[in-house]
C-alpha positions as CSV (number, residue, x, y, z in Angstrom):
1,X,129.2,82.9,76.8
2,X,125.9,84.6,76.6
3,X,123.1,84.3,79.1
4,X,119.7,84.4,78.3
5,X,117.3,86.0,80.5
6,X,114.1,83.7,81.2
7,X,110.9,85.5,81.6
8,X,108.7,83.8,84.1
9,X,104.9,83.5,82.6
10,X,103.3,83.1,86.2
11,X,104.2,85.2,89.0
12,X,102.2,85.7,92.6
13,X,101.2,89.2,93.0
14,X,100.8,91.0,96.4
15,X,97.6,89.1,97.4
16,X,99.2,85.6,96.7
17,X,97.3,85.2,93.7
18,X,98.8,83.7,90.6
19,X,99.1,86.1,87.7
20,X,99.2,84.2,84.3
21,X,101.4,86.8,82.3
22,X,101.0,84.6,79.3
23,X,97.4,86.5,78.9
24,X,99.2,89.7,78.0
25,X,100.9,88.0,74.8
26,X,98.0,88.8,72.2
27,X,97.3,92.4,74.0
28,X,101.2,93.2,73.7
29,X,101.1,92.0,70.1
30,X,98.1,93.9,69.1
31,X,99.1,97.3,70.6
32,X,103.0,97.3,70.6
33,X,103.7,99.3,67.5
34,X,100.9,101.5,67.7
35,X,101.3,105.0,68.8
36,X,99.7,106.3,72.0
37,X,99.4,102.6,72.9
38,X,99.9,103.0,76.7
39,X,96.4,103.6,77.8
40,X,94.8,101.0,75.6
41,X,97.2,98.4,77.0
42,X,96.4,99.5,80.6
43,X,92.9,99.1,79.9
44,X,93.2,95.8,78.2
45,X,95.5,94.4,81.1
46,X,92.7,95.6,83.5
47,X,90.0,93.8,81.7
48,X,92.2,90.8,81.8
49,X,92.8,90.6,85.6
50,X,90.4,93.1,87.0
51,X,93.0,95.3,88.2
52,X,96.7,95.9,87.1
53,X,99.1,93.6,89.3
54,X,102.6,94.9,89.5
55,X,104.0,92.1,87.6
56,X,101.5,93.0,84.8
57,X,103.4,96.6,84.6
58,X,106.8,94.8,84.3
59,X,105.5,92.5,81.7
60,X,104.2,95.3,79.6
61,X,107.2,97.4,79.9
62,X,109.2,94.4,79.0
63,X,107.0,93.7,76.0
64,X,106.4,97.1,74.6
65,X,109.5,99.3,75.4
66,X,107.2,101.4,77.4
67,X,108.8,103.1,80.6
68,X,107.6,101.3,83.8
69,X,107.4,104.6,85.8
70,X,105.4,106.3,82.9
71,X,102.8,103.6,83.1
72,X,102.8,103.6,86.5
73,X,102.2,107.4,86.5
74,X,99.4,107.1,84.0
75,X,97.6,104.3,86.1
76,X,97.9,106.3,89.4
77,X,96.6,109.6,87.6
78,X,93.2,108.2,86.1
79,X,90.7,107.0,88.5
80,X,89.5,104.2,85.9
81,X,92.8,102.1,86.9
82,X,93.0,99.8,89.9
83,X,96.0,98.6,91.4
84,X,94.3,96.2,94.0
85,X,91.6,93.7,93.4
86,X,88.1,94.7,93.9
87,X,85.0,92.8,95.0
88,X,82.6,91.4,92.1
89,X,80.2,94.3,92.9
90,X,81.5,97.8,93.0
91,X,79.1,100.1,95.2
92,X,79.6,103.7,94.2
93,X,78.1,106.0,96.5
94,X,77.5,109.7,94.9
95,X,78.7,112.4,97.1
96,X,78.1,115.3,94.6
97,X,76.1,118.4,95.4
98,X,72.8,117.3,95.2
99,X,73.6,114.1,96.9
100,X,75.5,115.6,99.5
101,X,72.7,118.0,100.6
102,X,70.4,115.1,100.6
103,X,72.4,113.2,103.2
104,X,74.8,111.0,101.1
105,X,77.0,110.8,104.0
106,X,74.3,108.8,106.0
107,X,74.3,106.2,102.9
108,X,77.9,105.8,102.8
109,X,77.9,105.5,107.0
110,X,75.2,102.9,107.0
111,X,77.1,100.8,103.9
112,X,80.4,101.0,105.9
113,X,78.8,99.8,109.1
114,X,76.9,97.0,107.4
115,X,79.6,95.8,105.2
116,X,82.3,96.5,108.0
117,X,84.8,98.0,105.7
118,X,86.2,101.7,105.0
119,X,85.7,103.7,101.8
120,X,87.8,102.1,99.2
121,X,88.0,98.7,100.5
122,X,86.8,95.1,99.5
123,X,84.9,92.9,101.7
124,X,86.9,90.0,103.0
125,X,84.8,87.5,100.8
126,X,85.6,89.8,97.8
127,X,81.8,90.4,97.2
128,X,81.7,94.2,97.5
129,X,83.9,97.2,97.2
130,X,82.8,100.3,98.6
131,X,83.8,103.7,96.9
132,X,82.5,107.4,97.1
133,X,82.5,109.4,94.0
134,X,82.2,112.8,93.1
135,X,79.1,112.6,90.9
136,X,76.9,109.8,89.2
137,X,74.7,112.6,87.2
138,X,71.7,111.3,88.4
139,X,70.9,114.2,90.5
140,X,67.2,114.3,90.3
141,X,67.4,110.7,92.3
142,X,69.6,112.1,95.1
143,X,70.8,110.5,97.1
144,X,71.9,107.7,94.5
145,X,74.3,104.8,94.4
146,X,75.3,102.6,91.7
147,X,76.1,98.8,91.9
148,X,77.6,97.5,88.7
149,X,75.1,99.1,86.0
150,X,72.2,99.4,88.2
151,X,71.1,102.8,89.7
152,X,69.2,103.1,93.0
153,X,68.0,106.6,94.1
154,X,66.0,108.4,96.7
155,X,67.9,106.3,99.2
156,X,67.9,106.2,102.9
157,X,70.7,104.5,104.8
158,X,68.3,101.6,105.8
159,X,67.3,101.2,102.0
160,X,70.7,101.2,100.7
161,X,71.8,98.5,103.3
162,X,68.7,96.6,101.9
163,X,69.7,96.7,98.5
164,X,73.1,95.1,99.6
165,X,71.7,92.6,101.7
166,X,69.5,91.3,98.6
167,X,72.5,91.0,96.4
168,X,74.4,89.3,98.7
169,X,71.2,86.8,99.3
170,X,71.2,86.2,95.6
171,X,74.7,85.6,95.6
172,X,74.5,82.8,98.3
173,X,71.6,81.0,96.2
């Protein structure tokens, strides 16, 4: 007698959120047979979920035949991939040379204190994730931060916190 494995379509991730694995079916069908498909698959999965939960890695491996450890290796090598959920607004504080000499550390310190999170963490309300980055390419605006697609330059700790508070106020309306 042959026993057929039943693939669960919904799993809970580490954050106890339900992950609908059926959302991956079109992505897998589109890229399964294409050479060099790993990065587009991971990018597509992250576009769907906002990050790449463990269950998604397993489903991609099962659906494409890609090696699970190879996918994890690629996802942890490239900074574009996220393995944990992030906030609705990602705050990137530049710590490149120009920003560093213009006191970018003060900006990061003020934001950490105001948001009560460490670098790389997300606020409990899921609104903000704080990240230090190597360079945003806006040296003439140093010190600078980006929130989404908006760039804020010539900052002080106080002005950076003010921007975040205005966004938070806008979200509560």
